[in-house]
C-alpha positions in Angstrom: 38.6 94.1 148.1 36.6 97.3 148.1 34.1 95.5 145.8 33.7 92.7 148.3 33.2 95.1 151.2 30.6 96.9 149.2 28.8 93.6 148.6 28.6 93.3 152.4 27.3 96.9 152.8 24.5 96.1 150.3 23.2 93.6 152.8 22.9 96.1 155.6 19.3 97.2 154.9 18.0 93.6 154.7 19.8 92.7 157.9 18.6 95.9 159.7 22.1 97.1 160.6 24.3 100.1 159.9 27.6 98.3 160.7 29.0 94.8 160.6 31.7 93.2 162.8 33.6 90.4 161.0 35.3 88.0 163.5 35.7 84.8 161.5 39.3 85.0 160.1 38.5 83.4 156.8 35.8 86.0 156.2 38.2 88.7 157.2 40.7 87.4 154.7 38.1 87.3 151.9 37.0 90.9 152.6 40.3 92.7 153.1 43.2 90.2 152.4 44.6 89.6 155.9 46.0 86.1 156.4 47.2 86.3 160.0 45.7 84.6 163.0 44.5 87.6 165.0 42.4 90.4 163.7 38.8 91.6 163.1 37.1 93.9 160.7 34.5 96.6 161.3 32.6 97.7 158.2 30.5 100.8 158.5 28.3 102.5 156.0 31.2 104.8 155.0 34.5 103.0 155.6 36.1 99.9 157.1 38.6 99.4 160.0 40.9 96.5 160.5 42.3 95.9 164.0 45.2 93.6 164.9 48.2 93.5 167.3 51.8 94.5 166.9 53.0 91.1 165.7 51.1 91.7 162.4 51.9 95.4 161.8 54.1 94.7 158.7 51.9 91.9 157.4 48.8 94.0 157.7 50.4 96.9 155.9 51.3 94.6 153.1 48.1 92.6 152.8 45.1 94.7 154.0 43.2 96.5 151.2 40.0 98.6 151.5 40.3 99.2 155.3 42.1 101.5 157.6 44.6 99.6 159.8 44.8 100.0 163.6 47.5 98.3 165.6 46.8 97.8 169.3 49.3 97.0 172.1 48.6 95.6 175.5 45.2 94.3 176.6 44.2 90.7 177.1 42.9 89.9 173.6 41.5 91.2 170.3 38.1 91.7 172.0 39.6 94.1 174.6 41.5 95.9 171.9 38.5 96.4 169.8 36.5 97.9 172.6 39.3 100.2 173.5 39.8 101.3 169.9 36.1 102.0 169.5 36.1 104.1 172.6 39.3 106.2 172.1 40.1 106.2 168.4 38.6 109.2 166.8 39.2 107.8 163.3 36.6 105.1 163.9 33.2 106.7 163.6 30.0 104.7 163.7 26.5 104.8 164.9 23.5 102.5 164.7 23.0 98.7 165.0 25.9 96.3 164.7 25.6 93.0 162.9 27.7 90.3 164.5 28.7 86.8 163.4 26.9 84.9 166.1 28.7 81.5 165.7 32.1 83.2 166.1 31.2 85.6 168.9 32.2 84.6 172.5 29.7 85.3 175.3 32.4 87.5 176.9 32.8 89.7 173.7 29.1 89.9 173.3 28.5 91.1 176.8 31.4 93.7 176.4 29.8 95.1 173.3 26.4 95.4 175.0 27.9 97.2 178.0 30.0 99.5 175.9 27.5 100.4 173.2 24.1 100.0 174.9 22.4 102.3 172.3 23.7 100.6 169.3 22.0 97.2 169.5 23.5 93.9 168.4 22.0 91.9 165.6 23.0 88.2 165.6 23.6 86.8 162.1 24.8 83.7 160.4 26.4 83.0 157.1 26.2 86.6 155.8 29.8 86.7 154.4 29.8 83.0 153.7 26.8 83.5 151.4 28.6 86.3 149.5 31.6 84.0 149.1 29.6 81.2 147.4 29.9 82.5 143.9 33.5 82.7 142.9 35.1 85.2 140.4 37.4 84.1 137.7 40.6 84.6 139.7 39.2 82.5 142.6 38.3 79.7 140.3 41.8 79.9 138.7 43.3 79.5 142.2 41.1 76.5 142.9 42.1 75.0 139.6 45.7 75.3 140.6 45.0 73.5 143.9 43.2 70.7 142.1 46.0 70.4 139.6 48.5 69.9 142.4 46.3 67.2 144.1 45.8 65.4 140.8 49.6 65.3 140.2 50.2 64.0 143.8 47.6 61.3 143.4 49.2 60.1 140.2 52.6 59.9 141.9 51.4 58.0 145.1 49.7 55.2 143.1 53.1 53.5 142.8 53.6 53.2 146.5 50.1 51.8 147.3 51.0 48.1 147.7 50.8 45.3 150.3 52.9 46.0 153.4 52.9 49.8 153.1 51.2 51.6 156.0 48.4 54.1 155.6 50.4 56.6 157.5 53.4 56.3 155.1 51.1 57.2 152.2 49.6 60.1 154.1 53.0 61.4 154.9 54.0 61.2 151.2 50.8 63.1 150.2 51.8 65.9 152.5 55.4 66.0 151.3 54.4 66.0 147.6 51.7 68.7 148.1 54.2 71.0 149.6 56.9 70.1 147.1 54.6 71.1 144.3 53.8 74.5 145.7 50.8 74.0 148.0 50.6 75.9 151.3 49.5 72.9 153.2 47.0 70.1 153.1 43.5 71.3 153.2 42.7 68.7 155.9 44.4 65.7 157.5 44.6 63.1 154.7 42.3 60.1 154.8 44.0 56.9 153.9 41.7 54.0 154.8 42.4 50.4 153.7 40.5 47.1 154.0 37.7 47.2 156.6 38.8 50.7 157.6 37.7 52.0 154.2 34.2 51.7 155.6 35.1 54.7 157.8 34.1 57.9 155.9 36.7 59.9 157.8 39.2 57.1 158.4 42.3 59.2 159.1 45.5 57.3 158.3 46.6 54.7 160.8 49.5 52.4 161.3 47.6 49.6 159.5 49.5 48.0 156.7 47.7 47.5 153.4 46.8 43.9 152.5 46.1 42.1 149.3 42.8 42.4 147.3 41.3 45.2 149.4 40.0 48.7 149.0 42.1 51.7 149.7 40.2 55.0 149.9 42.3 58.2 149.7 40.7 61.6 150.4 43.2 64.3 149.9 43.5 68.0 149.2 45.7 71.1 149.5 45.5 74.9 149.8 46.9 77.1 147.1 47.0 80.8 147.9 44.1 80.3 150.3 41.9 78.1 148.1 41.5 74.4 148.6 41.1 71.2 146.6 39.3 68.1 147.9 39.4 64.8 146.0 38.7 61.2 146.8 39.6 58.1 144.9 39.2 54.4 145.9 41.5 51.7 144.4 41.8 48.0 144.8 45.2 46.5 145.7 45.2 43.3 143.7 42.2 41.9 141.8 38.8 43.2 142.6 36.1 40.8 143.6 32.6 40.9 141.9 31.2 42.5 145.0 34.0 45.2 145.1 33.4 45.9 141.5 29.7 46.1 141.9 29.9 48.6 144.8 32.5 50.7 142.9 30.4 50.9 139.8 27.3 51.9 141.7 29.1 54.8 143.4 30.7 55.9 140.1 27.4 55.9 138.3 25.7 57.8 141.1 28.4 60.4 141.0 28.1 60.7 137.2 24.4 61.2 137.5 24.7 63.8 140.2 27.3 65.8 138.3 25.0 65.8 135.3 22.3 67.2 137.5 24.5 69.9 139.0 23.6 73.0 136.9 22.3 76.6 137.4 18.8 76.6 138.9 19.1 73.1 140.5 18.4 72.8 144.2 21.2 71.2 146.2 18.8 68.7 147.8 17.6 67.6 144.3 21.2 66.9 143.2 21.8 64.9 146.4 18.6 63.0 145.7 19.8 61.9 142.2 22.8 60.1 143.7 21.0 58.9 146.8 18.1 57.4 144.9 20.3 55.6 142.5 22.3 54.1 145.3 19.1 53.1 147.1 17.7 51.5 144.0 20.9 49.5 143.7 20.3 48.1 147.3 22.9 50.2 149.2 20.8 53.1 150.4 21.5 52.3 154.1 25.2 52.5 153.4 25.4 56.1 152.0 25.6 57.9 155.3 26.5 61.5 154.6 25.6 64.4 152.4 26.6 64.4 148.7 29.0 67.3 148.9 29.9 70.8 150.0 31.2 74.1 148.8 34.9 75.1 148.6 36.1 78.5 149.7 38.8 79.7 152.2 37.4 76.8 154.2 37.5 73.3 152.7 34.0 72.7 154.0 32.1 75.8 153.0 28.7 76.8 151.8 26.7 75.6 150.1 26.1 72.2 151.5 24.9 69.6 149.0 22.6 67.4 151.1 19.0 66.2 151.3 18.0 69.2 153.5 19.9 72.0 151.6 17.6 74.5 149.9 20.4 76.4 148.2 19.9 76.9 144.5 23.1 76.4 142.4 24.4 79.4 140.5 27.3 80.0 138.1 30.6 80.4 139.9 29.8 78.1 142.8 32.4 75.5 143.4 31.3 72.3 145.1 32.3 68.7 145.6 30.3 65.7 144.5 31.2 62.7 146.7 28.8 59.8 147.0 29.9 56.7 149.0 29.0 53.3 150.2 30.4 52.0 153.5 29.8 48.5 154.7 31.1 47.7 158.1 33.5 44.8 158.2 33.9 44.7 154.5 35.0 48.1 153.3 33.8 51.1 151.4 34.1 53.3 148.3 33.9 57.0 147.8 34.6 59.0 144.6 34.9 62.8 144.8 35.5 65.5 142.3 35.5 69.3 142.6 33.2 71.0 140.1 32.4 74.6 139.1 28.9 75.5 138.1 28.9 77.2 134.7 26.2 79.1 132.8 24.9 75.9 131.1 25.9 73.1 133.5 29.1 72.3 135.3 32.8 71.6 134.7 34.7 68.8 136.5 38.0 70.3 137.6 39.8 67.0 138.5 41.6 65.1 135.9 42.5 62.0 137.9 41.0 58.8 136.4 37.8 57.4 137.9 37.7 54.0 136.3 38.4 51.2 138.9 42.2 51.0 139.4 43.6 47.6 140.3 47.2 47.9 141.6 
């Protein structure tokens, strides 16, 4: 954890700050290990201070590394507590400008800081810690592998229950149960199970609709394992695929394969997106690919870098991203195929082991 906090300190000069206040809980966790729901971290040029309330005293003592722990009692919220600690706690010494995570700073907290420390100056920042988190170390990649392995196993087991008459919600419930049974902390998002015409909804959360014959079923699922997520999508056909279904599926699959091949160190994310998007467009389905190609995986399932037509991020070894092209035709259905990949020194590695050939159930 000290190494991660030092990485943040190395950004101070370029940011024009002498201190940094971390409010986003996933960033707090990455920097010092705390997994609770209330806390913040102040990193100065010399030390770091973690502040939380009495409910998390034991948890903080067990988890927090690289920072002094301060427990507050009373007060309305963590913002009040932070201001009070900064004013009265002699262990917390700082001076100079404070970097803040602007997207996660309330107006109330911002104004409190300005009033209390008028000489310090507040510097609004975005994605400072998130950018540091993009390149994973070996242990982080190992944890993501474990999450992916669990999701692969769950997908293999639920195939048997995907049949006419079974509701989307039943399948989603089984996914959650099996994820937990196999050691996951929780789903990494609410499972998407979208059948028939609903498979044209990119985020078609499971409904009471019952699966019919000869239709697409798209399943987007994932889990957290020790803080790190998996995120996989597969589309199957219940019954015999029509020529149109098969054509759409093959276009998406080929687009994904080409994008994965293009995902390597030095590649710009927008260029990887373009590989898949251009192929789908050439096949005549460009208007039906309506989202970015993928995203990073970190403590948040949708993390940096984004893999889209506007992303300027350059891929580097250790980045873990999704590659998930799709085609969605209203009234007919849709296909999405998604894998988690890690960028290596020479290219990339696909972490998922679930089959990608068209499965007809």
